[in-house]
C-alpha positions in Angstrom: -10.3 -2.4 18.2 -7.1 -2.2 16.1 -7.1 -0.6 12.7 -7.0 -3.3 9.9 -3.9 -3.4 7.8 -4.3 -2.4 4.1 -5.1 -5.3 1.8 -2.6 -7.0 -0.5 -4.5 -6.1 -3.6 -4.0 -2.4 -2.8 -0.3 -2.7 -2.4 0.0 -4.8 -5.6 -2.0 -2.1 -7.5 0.5 0.6 -6.2 3.5 -1.5 -7.2 2.1 -2.1 -10.7 1.5 1.7 -11.1 5.1 2.5 -9.8 6.6 0.0 -12.2 4.5 1.2 -15.2 5.5 4.9 -14.5 9.1 3.8 -14.0 9.1 2.1 -17.5 7.1 4.9 -19.1 9.7 7.4 -17.9 12.4 5.3 -19.6 14.3 4.6 -16.4 16.8 1.8 -16.4 16.6 -1.1 -13.9 13.9 -2.0 -11.5 12.6 0.5 -9.0 13.6 -0.1 -5.4 10.6 -0.7 -3.1 11.1 -1.0 0.6 8.5 -3.1 2.6 8.6 -2.0 6.2 6.8 -4.2 8.7 6.8 -4.1 12.5 6.2 -7.9 12.6 4.7 -10.7 10.6 1.2 -10.3 12.0 0.3 -8.3 8.9 -0.8 -10.7 6.1 0.5 -8.4 3.5 4.0 -8.6 5.0 3.8 -12.4 4.7 2.7 -12.0 1.0 5.6 -9.8 0.1 8.0 -12.0 1.9 6.9 -14.9 -0.3 6.9 -13.2 -3.6 9.8 -10.7 -3.3 12.1 -13.0 -5.4 9.5 -13.6 -8.1 9.5 -10.0 -9.3 13.2 -9.3 -9.2 13.2 -8.1 -12.9 10.3 -5.6 -12.4 10.9 -4.5 -8.8 13.8 -4.6 -6.4 12.2 -5.3 -3.0 14.0 -4.6 0.2 12.1 -6.4 2.9 12.5 -5.1 6.5 10.7 -6.8 9.5 11.2 -5.6 13.1 14.1 -3.4 12.0 15.4 -0.4 14.0 12.6 2.2 14.1 15.0 5.1 13.5 16.4 3.4 10.4 12.8 2.7 9.1 11.8 6.3 9.8 14.8 7.5 7.8 13.9 5.3 4.8 10.2 6.5 5.1 11.1 10.2 5.3 13.6 10.0 2.4 11.2 8.2 0.1 9.7 10.0 -2.9 6.7 7.7 -3.1 5.0 6.0 -0.1 2.0 3.6 0.1 0.5 4.0 3.6 -1.6 1.7 5.7 -4.1 2.6 8.5 -1.6 3.0 11.3 -0.2 6.2 12.8 3.3 5.8 11.2 2.0 7.7 8.1 1.7 10.9 10.1 5.5 11.1 10.1 5.2 12.0 6.4 4.3 15.5 7.5 8.0 16.0 8.2 9.2 14.7 4.8 11.0 17.0 2.4 11.4 14.4 -0.4 7.8 13.1 -0.7 6.2 13.5 -4.1 3.4 10.9 -4.0 1.3 9.2 -1.3 -0.9 6.2 -2.0 -3.8 5.5 0.3 -6.5 2.8 0.6 -10.0 4.2 0.8 -12.8 2.2 2.4 -15.3 3.9 0.1 -15.5 4.3 -3.6 -14.8 7.8 -4.7 -16.5 9.9 -7.3 -14.6 12.0 -9.9 -15.5 15.1 -7.9 -14.1 13.6 -4.7 -10.9 12.5 -6.6 -10.6 16.1 -8.0 -10.7 17.5 -4.5 -7.8 15.3 -3.3 -4.2 16.7 -3.3 -2.2 16.2 -6.5 0.3 14.4 -4.2 -2.3 11.8 -3.0 -3.7 8.9 -5.0 -6.5 6.9 -3.4 -7.3 3.2 -4.3 -10.5 1.3 -3.5 -12.1 -2.0 -4.3 -13.8 -1.6 -7.7 -16.8 -4.0 -7.1 -19.3 -2.5 -4.7 -20.5 -5.9 -3.4 -16.9 -7.1 -2.8 -16.2 -3.8 -1.1 -19.2 -4.1 1.2 -18.2 -7.7 2.2 -14.6 -6.6 2.8 -15.8 -3.7 5.0 -18.1 -5.9 7.1 -15.4 -8.5 7.6 -12.5 -6.3 8.4 -13.8 -3.0 9.9 -13.1 -4.4 13.4 -9.7 -6.0 13.1 -9.1 -9.1 15.3 -6.5 -10.8 13.1 -8.6 -13.9 12.6 -7.8 -16.5 10.0 -10.8 -15.4 7.9 -9.8 -11.8 8.1 -6.2 -12.6 7.1 -7.7 -14.6 4.2 -9.8 -11.7 3.0 -6.7 -9.4 3.2 -4.8 -11.6 0.8 -7.8 -12.3 -1.5 -7.7 -10.8 -4.9 -9.8 -7.6 -5.4 -9.8 -5.6 -8.6 -8.7 -2.1 -7.5 -9.3 1.2 -9.0 -7.9 4.6 -8.2 -8.3 8.3 -8.8 -5.7 8.1 -11.6 -7.9 5.8 -13.7 
C-alpha cells in the first residue's frame, strides 16, 4: 500500500498559521509559499491549484507540478518553514541548513506531554474531533486513491496543533 497524502485541512491550517505569524511579526507583503507536487494524483495539489489565485493578498503561492527534482529539492532545502506529507521526500530536510520550522500531520491526537516532548522545531497537527479522526483513519490508512478517499482528503476538518 502507498502512504496517503496529507489532508487539505492540515495544509490550510499550516498556511493560516504562517500568515498569522507573518502579520504578527509586522512583515510587509504576503509570505511566499511553494506547493511542490510530483503530479496531480494528490487531491491537495488539485485544491491548491484551484484556490491559489483567491488568496493572493494573504499568500503568494508558487505552484510547481512535475518540475525538475533538483530544482524542487533546492527550494525544499532552502526553505525556513516546511509542511511535510507522508512521503520520503521529507527526509531530505536532514540536510537543510536553513530550516527553522517543520509542520507534520499526526494520525493520532496528542497530549500536552507528547507535544512538550516534540522538538521546538516541529509542530504537529491533527483532527480535533475524535470521531472524525477515527473515520478518517479507517478510510485512508490504506491509500488506493479512490474517489471516496480523495473526497475525504478534501473534506473540511477542524485541526488543532501542539501550538494551541
